[in-house]
N, C-alpha and C positions, 0 to 999 in steps of 0.2 A: 944790452937790448938785442944786438945782433945774434949773440949766442942763444938767447931765448927763442928767437924766431927760427934759427937754424935747428934747434932741438925740436921745436914744434913741427918743422918740415920733415925731419927724420922720422918722427912718430907717425905722421900722416903717410909718408912713403912706405913705412913698414907695416901699415895697417893690414889686417887680414884681407886676402884677395876676395873672399866671399862678400865682404862688406864693400869693397871697391866696385864690384860688379853691380850693374843696375838690376833691380828686382821688381816684380809686379805681383801683387796679390790677386789670385784667381779664385773665384767661387761660383757655385751654381746658383740659379735663381731661387731654388727652394731652400738654400742654406744647408745642404747636406754635406758639403765639403768646402774646405778653404785651404789653399796652399800658396807658397811663394815660388814663382818661376823666374829664372834668370832671363833677362831681355837680351836679344830678341828670341821669341819663340813663335812657333806656328800652331795653328789649329787646323789640321788637315780635314778634308770632308769626312763626315760620319760614314761608317760602313753599316749597311743593313743586310742581315742574312735572311735566308728564305723563311726561317721560323719566327722572324720578327725581332731577333736580337739586334740591338743597336750598339755600336762601339764608336766612341770619339776619344781624342787624345790631345794633350798639349805637349809639344815637342820642342826641346832646345838641343841643337846639334852644332858641334864644332868638329874640325878634323880629328880631334883626339877624344871627344866626349859626346855621349848622347844621354839626355835626361828626358824621360817620358812619364807623364801621368795619364793613365788610361782609365776610362769609365766604360763599363759594359753593362747595359740594361738588358737583362735576359728576358725572354718571352715568358718563362716560368719562374716562379719564386724558388730560390734555393735556400738551404739551411744556413742561417747566420753562423759564421765561424770566427774564431779569434784571428788576429793578424798572423799571417804566414810569412816567414822570411826565408828566401832562397838565395844562395850565393854559389855561383859556378865560376870556375877559373880554367882557362885554357892557356896556351903559350903566349897569346897576344892580348887577351882581354879578361877583365873581370866583369861579371854580370851580377848585379845585386837587385833583387826584386822583392817587394813587399806587397802582399795582397790582403784585402779586407773585404769580406762578403757580408752584405746586409740585405736580406730579402731578395729582390730581383736584381740588385746592383752589386757589381764587383768593381773595386777600385784597385789599380795596380800602379805602383811607383817602380820605375825601372831606371837603373843607372848602368851604362856600359862604358868602360874606361880601361886604359892600359894599367898594368900593375904599378907603375911608378906614380900614378895618381891616387893610389889607395890612401885613405885618410885625408884627402883634399877637402879644405874647408867649404868649397862651393858644393861639392857632392854631399857632404854631411849636412849642410844647411838645407839643401833641397829635400833630402830624404827625411829630415826631421821636421819639416815645415807643415806637413799636412795635418789637418784637424778634421775629424768627422763628427757629424751629428746624426746619430742613427735614427732619431725620431724628430724630424723637422717640425717646427710649429708654425 
């Protein structure tokens, strides 16, 4: 019996770090997006530009990692585009960004992390968690 309990504890202790992290599902009121954010995260004040463009973001930051989901509501409608993926590397950080444009709205997922965290389960879970509904009902 003790060996079974020990084996179970080893399995729990070795569980994926992304699943050990607390997560919260975030969505907008119209149902246009839904994603998982690691807890804690911030919702800084929205930024409004002179042309009426509004930007807001959900942000999770630690000393070694930044995860951002940004929503930009443009004053003018833009052409809908397929998902764009950008990956930039310098000597200290990797920046991975995915953008999705639908009508007046641009969604951006951004992960900034040191090269040693490449392939990290938490980053992967965040980047793969977003779901869009282009035509909310």
